[in-house]
Chimera marker file (.cmm) of the C-alpha trace (Angstrom):
<marker_set name="trace">
<marker id="1" x="149.696" y="24.554" z="111.022" r="1" g="1" b="0" radius="0.5"/>
<marker id="2" x="145.978" y="24.367" z="111.775" r="1" g="1" b="0" radius="0.5"/>
<marker id="3" x="143.242" y="24.462" z="113.651" r="1" g="1" b="0" radius="0.5"/>
<marker id="4" x="142.831" y="21.254" z="115.604" r="1" g="1" b="0" radius="0.5"/>
<marker id="5" x="138.566" y="21.915" z="116.528" r="1" g="1" b="0" radius="0.5"/>
<marker id="6" x="136.889" y="18.712" z="118.724" r="1" g="1" b="0" radius="0.5"/>
<marker id="7" x="133.542" y="18.854" z="120.373" r="1" g="1" b="0" radius="0.5"/>
<marker id="8" x="131.938" y="17.445" z="123.917" r="1" g="1" b="0" radius="0.5"/>
<marker id="9" x="128.175" y="16.951" z="124.060" r="1" g="1" b="0" radius="0.5"/>
<marker id="10" x="127.559" y="17.272" z="127.596" r="1" g="1" b="0" radius="0.5"/>
<marker id="11" x="125.270" y="18.180" z="130.399" r="1" g="1" b="0" radius="0.5"/>
<marker id="12" x="124.543" y="21.268" z="132.247" r="1" g="1" b="0" radius="0.5"/>
<marker id="13" x="125.917" y="19.413" z="135.567" r="1" g="1" b="0" radius="0.5"/>
<marker id="14" x="129.596" y="18.646" z="133.950" r="1" g="1" b="0" radius="0.5"/>
<marker id="15" x="129.623" y="21.447" z="132.097" r="1" g="1" b="0" radius="0.5"/>
<marker id="16" x="132.333" y="23.389" z="134.097" r="1" g="1" b="0" radius="0.5"/>
<marker id="17" x="134.052" y="20.263" z="135.270" r="1" g="1" b="0" radius="0.5"/>
<marker id="18" x="134.576" y="19.644" z="131.559" r="1" g="1" b="0" radius="0.5"/>
<marker id="19" x="136.073" y="22.918" z="131.002" r="1" g="1" b="0" radius="0.5"/>
<marker id="20" x="138.363" y="22.582" z="133.916" r="1" g="1" b="0" radius="0.5"/>
<marker id="21" x="139.587" y="19.828" z="132.457" r="1" g="1" b="0" radius="0.5"/>
<marker id="22" x="140.659" y="21.118" z="129.506" r="1" g="1" b="0" radius="0.5"/>
<marker id="23" x="142.229" y="24.542" z="130.485" r="1" g="1" b="0" radius="0.5"/>
<marker id="24" x="144.277" y="21.920" z="132.603" r="1" g="1" b="0" radius="0.5"/>
<marker id="25" x="145.179" y="20.336" z="129.412" r="1" g="1" b="0" radius="0.5"/>
<marker id="26" x="146.861" y="24.278" z="128.860" r="1" g="1" b="0" radius="0.5"/>
<marker id="27" x="146.537" y="23.467" z="124.685" r="1" g="1" b="0" radius="0.5"/>
<marker id="28" x="143.663" y="25.311" z="124.024" r="1" g="1" b="0" radius="0.5"/>
<marker id="29" x="143.021" y="28.708" z="122.097" r="1" g="1" b="0" radius="0.5"/>
<marker id="30" x="139.127" y="28.796" z="121.949" r="1" g="1" b="0" radius="0.5"/>
<marker id="31" x="136.942" y="27.277" z="124.231" r="1" g="1" b="0" radius="0.5"/>
<marker id="32" x="133.029" y="28.193" z="122.741" r="1" g="1" b="0" radius="0.5"/>
<marker id="33" x="129.658" y="26.291" z="124.661" r="1" g="1" b="0" radius="0.5"/>
<marker id="34" x="126.403" y="25.952" z="122.355" r="1" g="1" b="0" radius="0.5"/>
<marker id="35" x="123.180" y="25.096" z="123.691" r="1" g="1" b="0" radius="0.5"/>
<marker id="36" x="121.190" y="21.821" z="122.343" r="1" g="1" b="0" radius="0.5"/>
<marker id="37" x="120.485" y="23.682" z="119.295" r="1" g="1" b="0" radius="0.5"/>
<marker id="38" x="123.509" y="24.831" z="118.073" r="1" g="1" b="0" radius="0.5"/>
<marker id="39" x="123.364" y="28.648" z="119.079" r="1" g="1" b="0" radius="0.5"/>
<marker id="40" x="126.860" y="30.180" z="120.957" r="1" g="1" b="0" radius="0.5"/>
<marker id="41" x="126.030" y="31.270" z="123.920" r="1" g="1" b="0" radius="0.5"/>
<marker id="42" x="129.663" y="32.167" z="124.910" r="1" g="1" b="0" radius="0.5"/>
<marker id="43" x="133.026" y="31.719" z="123.915" r="1" g="1" b="0" radius="0.5"/>
<marker id="44" x="136.264" y="32.250" z="125.426" r="1" g="1" b="0" radius="0.5"/>
<marker id="45" x="139.849" y="32.936" z="123.683" r="1" g="1" b="0" radius="0.5"/>
<marker id="46" x="142.554" y="31.317" z="126.244" r="1" g="1" b="0" radius="0.5"/>
<marker id="47" x="145.707" y="32.608" z="125.943" r="1" g="1" b="0" radius="0.5"/>
<marker id="48" x="149.303" y="30.471" z="127.068" r="1" g="1" b="0" radius="0.5"/>
<marker id="49" x="149.837" y="31.727" z="130.742" r="1" g="1" b="0" radius="0.5"/>
<marker id="50" x="145.946" y="32.098" z="131.825" r="1" g="1" b="0" radius="0.5"/>
<marker id="51" x="145.746" y="31.782" z="135.372" r="1" g="1" b="0" radius="0.5"/>
<marker id="52" x="144.551" y="32.188" z="138.883" r="1" g="1" b="0" radius="0.5"/>
<marker id="53" x="142.568" y="35.264" z="138.704" r="1" g="1" b="0" radius="0.5"/>
<marker id="54" x="142.275" y="35.949" z="135.325" r="1" g="1" b="0" radius="0.5"/>
<marker id="55" x="140.027" y="32.236" z="134.818" r="1" g="1" b="0" radius="0.5"/>
<marker id="56" x="137.775" y="32.611" z="138.063" r="1" g="1" b="0" radius="0.5"/>
<marker id="57" x="135.296" y="35.152" z="136.087" r="1" g="1" b="0" radius="0.5"/>
<marker id="58" x="135.858" y="32.747" z="132.653" r="1" g="1" b="0" radius="0.5"/>
<marker id="59" x="134.504" y="30.022" z="135.055" r="1" g="1" b="0" radius="0.5"/>
<marker id="60" x="131.559" y="32.074" z="136.495" r="1" g="1" b="0" radius="0.5"/>
<marker id="61" x="130.130" y="32.708" z="133.944" r="1" g="1" b="0" radius="0.5"/>
<marker id="62" x="130.911" y="28.912" z="132.561" r="1" g="1" b="0" radius="0.5"/>
<marker id="63" x="128.900" y="27.992" z="136.657" r="1" g="1" b="0" radius="0.5"/>
<marker id="64" x="126.105" y="30.128" z="135.276" r="1" g="1" b="0" radius="0.5"/>
<marker id="65" x="125.405" y="29.146" z="132.141" r="1" g="1" b="0" radius="0.5"/>
<marker id="66" x="125.874" y="25.606" z="133.351" r="1" g="1" b="0" radius="0.5"/>
<marker id="67" x="122.203" y="26.771" z="135.969" r="1" g="1" b="0" radius="0.5"/>
<marker id="68" x="120.640" y="27.494" z="132.961" r="1" g="1" b="0" radius="0.5"/>
<marker id="69" x="121.203" y="24.984" z="130.389" r="1" g="1" b="0" radius="0.5"/>
<marker id="70" x="120.237" y="20.593" z="130.836" r="1" g="1" b="0" radius="0.5"/>
<marker id="71" x="122.783" y="20.051" z="127.930" r="1" g="1" b="0" radius="0.5"/>
<marker id="72" x="125.143" y="22.183" z="125.782" r="1" g="1" b="0" radius="0.5"/>
<marker id="73" x="128.140" y="21.207" z="123.723" r="1" g="1" b="0" radius="0.5"/>
<marker id="74" x="131.296" y="22.458" z="124.170" r="1" g="1" b="0" radius="0.5"/>
<marker id="75" x="133.446" y="23.639" z="121.084" r="1" g="1" b="0" radius="0.5"/>
<marker id="76" x="137.289" y="23.367" z="120.910" r="1" g="1" b="0" radius="0.5"/>
<marker id="77" x="139.657" y="25.168" z="118.820" r="1" g="1" b="0" radius="0.5"/>
<marker id="78" x="143.506" y="24.270" z="119.780" r="1" g="1" b="0" radius="0.5"/>
<link id1="1" id2="2" r="1" g="1" b="0" radius="0.2"/>
<link id1="2" id2="3" r="1" g="1" b="0" radius="0.2"/>
<link id1="3" id2="4" r="1" g="1" b="0" radius="0.2"/>
<link id1="4" id2="5" r="1" g="1" b="0" radius="0.2"/>
<link id1="5" id2="6" r="1" g="1" b="0" radius="0.2"/>
<link id1="6" id2="7" r="1" g="1" b="0" radius="0.2"/>
<link id1="7" id2="8" r="1" g="1" b="0" radius="0.2"/>
<link id1="8" id2="9" r="1" g="1" b="0" radius="0.2"/>
<link id1="9" id2="10" r="1" g="1" b="0" radius="0.2"/>
<link id1="10" id2="11" r="1" g="1" b="0" radius="0.2"/>
<link id1="11" id2="12" r="1" g="1" b="0" radius="0.2"/>
<link id1="12" id2="13" r="1" g="1" b="0" radius="0.2"/>
<link id1="13" id2="14" r="1" g="1" b="0" radius="0.2"/>
<link id1="14" id2="15" r="1" g="1" b="0" radius="0.2"/>
<link id1="15" id2="16" r="1" g="1" b="0" radius="0.2"/>
<link id1="16" id2="17" r="1" g="1" b="0" radius="0.2"/>
<link id1="17" id2="18" r="1" g="1" b="0" radius="0.2"/>
<link id1="18" id2="19" r="1" g="1" b="0" radius="0.2"/>
<link id1="19" id2="20" r="1" g="1" b="0" radius="0.2"/>
<link id1="20" id2="21" r="1" g="1" b="0" radius="0.2"/>
<link id1="21" id2="22" r="1" g="1" b="0" radius="0.2"/>
<link id1="22" id2="23" r="1" g="1" b="0" radius="0.2"/>
<link id1="23" id2="24" r="1" g="1" b="0" radius="0.2"/>
<link id1="24" id2="25" r="1" g="1" b="0" radius="0.2"/>
<link id1="25" id2="26" r="1" g="1" b="0" radius="0.2"/>
<link id1="26" id2="27" r="1" g="1" b="0" radius="0.2"/>
<link id1="27" id2="28" r="1" g="1" b="0" radius="0.2"/>
<link id1="28" id2="29" r="1" g="1" b="0" radius="0.2"/>
<link id1="29" id2="30" r="1" g="1" b="0" radius="0.2"/>
<link id1="30" id2="31" r="1" g="1" b="0" radius="0.2"/>
<link id1="31" id2="32" r="1" g="1" b="0" radius="0.2"/>
<link id1="32" id2="33" r="1" g="1" b="0" radius="0.2"/>
<link id1="33" id2="34" r="1" g="1" b="0" radius="0.2"/>
<link id1="34" id2="35" r="1" g="1" b="0" radius="0.2"/>
<link id1="35" id2="36" r="1" g="1" b="0" radius="0.2"/>
<link id1="36" id2="37" r="1" g="1" b="0" radius="0.2"/>
<link id1="37" id2="38" r="1" g="1" b="0" radius="0.2"/>
<link id1="38" id2="39" r="1" g="1" b="0" radius="0.2"/>
<link id1="39" id2="40" r="1" g="1" b="0" radius="0.2"/>
<link id1="40" id2="41" r="1" g="1" b="0" radius="0.2"/>
<link id1="41" id2="42" r="1" g="1" b="0" radius="0.2"/>
<link id1="42" id2="43" r="1" g="1" b="0" radius="0.2"/>
<link id1="43" id2="44" r="1" g="1" b="0" radius="0.2"/>
<link id1="44" id2="45" r="1" g="1" b="0" radius="0.2"/>
<link id1="45" id2="46" r="1" g="1" b="0" radius="0.2"/>
<link id1="46" id2="47" r="1" g="1" b="0" radius="0.2"/>
<link id1="47" id2="48" r="1" g="1" b="0" radius="0.2"/>
<link id1="48" id2="49" r="1" g="1" b="0" radius="0.2"/>
<link id1="49" id2="50" r="1" g="1" b="0" radius="0.2"/>
<link id1="50" id2="51" r="1" g="1" b="0" radius="0.2"/>
<link id1="51" id2="52" r="1" g="1" b="0" radius="0.2"/>
<link id1="52" id2="53" r="1" g="1" b="0" radius="0.2"/>
<link id1="53" id2="54" r="1" g="1" b="0" radius="0.2"/>
<link id1="54" id2="55" r="1" g="1" b="0" radius="0.2"/>
<link id1="55" id2="56" r="1" g="1" b="0" radius="0.2"/>
<link id1="56" id2="57" r="1" g="1" b="0" radius="0.2"/>
<link id1="57" id2="58" r="1" g="1" b="0" radius="0.2"/>
<link id1="58" id2="59" r="1" g="1" b="0" radius="0.2"/>
<link id1="59" id2="60" r="1" g="1" b="0" radius="0.2"/>
<link id1="60" id2="61" r="1" g="1" b="0" radius="0.2"/>
<link id1="61" id2="62" r="1" g="1" b="0" radius="0.2"/>
<link id1="62" id2="63" r="1" g="1" b="0" radius="0.2"/>
<link id1="63" id2="64" r="1" g="1" b="0" radius="0.2"/>
<link id1="64" id2="65" r="1" g="1" b="0" radius="0.2"/>
<link id1="65" id2="66" r="1" g="1" b="0" radius="0.2"/>
<link id1="66" id2="67" r="1" g="1" b="0" radius="0.2"/>
<link id1="67" id2="68" r="1" g="1" b="0" radius="0.2"/>
<link id1="68" id2="69" r="1" g="1" b="0" radius="0.2"/>
<link id1="69" id2="70" r="1" g="1" b="0" radius="0.2"/>
<link id1="70" id2="71" r="1" g="1" b="0" radius="0.2"/>
<link id1="71" id2="72" r="1" g="1" b="0" radius="0.2"/>
<link id1="72" id2="73" r="1" g="1" b="0" radius="0.2"/>
<link id1="73" id2="74" r="1" g="1" b="0" radius="0.2"/>
<link id1="74" id2="75" r="1" g="1" b="0" radius="0.2"/>
<link id1="75" id2="76" r="1" g="1" b="0" radius="0.2"/>
<link id1="76" id2="77" r="1" g="1" b="0" radius="0.2"/>
<link id1="77" id2="78" r="1" g="1" b="0" radius="0.2"/>
</marker_set>
């Protein structure tokens, strides 16, 4: 089965909300956040069963990135 990749362009203020939505969908293998120039800022591998306390540091890091960027791209591997 081939990997499916999608990209979403979002503003910094919408970054955390979009990442939470994607995680809630549950069929994500990896999320990569890139700045507006396409430079990779961070990649989070997501495994089935990733919940609660394990997600807290991921979401905290996404929140910190959101505070620093005005616009970015979320690349999703399903």
